[in-house]
C-alpha positions as MATLAB code, in Angstrom:
seq = 'MKTGERQSLRYQVEKWLAPTATRGVHVIHFSRTRPDGRRYVCVEASDQLNMHALFFFRHDDGCWRVFPARPDGPQLAVERRAA';
ca = [
       0.000    0.000    0.000;
       1.300    3.443   -0.897;
       2.011    5.988    1.831;
      -0.575    8.393    0.364;
      -3.264    5.731    0.634;
      -2.459    5.287    4.337;
      -3.242    8.929    4.965;
      -6.523    9.024    3.018;
      -9.749    9.686    4.897;
     -11.026    6.199    4.057;
      -7.906    4.534    5.443;
      -8.003    6.607    8.636;
     -11.711    5.841    9.208;
     -11.078    2.121    8.730;
      -8.034    2.246   11.013;
      -9.669    4.166   13.881;
     -13.339    3.099   13.681;
     -13.071   -0.418   12.176;
     -16.330   -0.606   10.210;
     -17.858   -4.037    9.641;
     -21.107   -5.395    8.230;
     -22.772   -4.831   11.617;
     -20.866   -1.671   12.540;
     -21.678    1.036   10.042;
     -19.934    4.384    9.660;
     -21.207    7.651    8.267;
     -20.233   11.304    8.113;
     -22.260   13.338   10.577;
     -20.624   16.735   10.061;
     -18.054   18.406    7.833;
     -16.862   21.974    7.521;
     -13.791   24.181    7.765;
     -11.992   25.497   10.823;
     -12.552   29.199   11.453;
      -9.012   30.507   11.897;
      -7.416   29.022    8.787;
     -10.145   27.336    6.720;
      -8.729   23.817    6.914;
     -11.201   21.007    6.347;
     -12.464   18.630    8.994;
     -14.932   15.755    9.043;
     -16.736   14.078   11.937;
     -17.396   10.384   11.309;
     -19.607    8.204   13.490;
     -19.437    4.422   13.879;
     -22.234    2.585   15.614;
     -23.626   -0.850   16.264;
     -26.402   -2.085   18.549;
     -24.369   -1.489   21.729;
     -21.946    1.364   21.078;
     -21.528    4.616   19.223;
     -18.203    6.368   18.617;
     -17.422    9.545   16.724;
     -14.067   10.984   15.701;
     -12.991   14.198   14.035;
     -10.509   13.918   11.171;
      -8.506   16.958   10.051;
      -6.951   17.543    6.639;
      -3.364   18.773    6.755;
      -1.505   20.901    4.209;
       0.209   17.807    2.763;
      -3.231   16.360    1.882;
      -3.192   13.734    4.643;
      -6.074   13.193    7.062;
      -5.249   12.797   10.740;
      -7.092   12.688   14.078;
      -5.328   15.817   15.332;
      -5.596   19.321   13.862;
      -2.750   20.872   11.912;
      -0.561   23.413   13.638;
      -1.555   26.974   12.833;
       0.519   28.802   10.242;
       3.010   31.337   11.515;
       3.559   32.728   14.973;
       0.612   33.437   17.216;
       0.273   35.617   20.260;
      -1.855   34.555   23.201;
      -2.870   37.099   25.816;
      -4.190   36.138   29.230;
      -6.502   38.387   31.208;
      -5.855   38.554   34.896;
      -8.273   39.660   37.523;
      -7.415   43.001   39.092;
];
C-alpha cells in the first residue's frame, strides 16, 4: 500500500473506527476550521451497543489525521488577569 493511501480519509476511518457489516460508519458533520479554513470531518461508527465519533482533520500535505494541523506562523496569546 502506498504511503498516500495510508493517509486518506477512508484509510483513517477504517483504522480508527473499524467498520464491519454490523458496525456502520457515516459522516455526521463536515466543515472548515474558522481561523485558517482547513477542512475537517466528523465520522460516526455505531452498532447495537456502542456509538463512537471521531474528528478527522486535513493537513496541508493532503493527509487526514485525528489531530488538527498546527496553525501557520507565529501566534500571540494574551491572558486576562483579575485586578
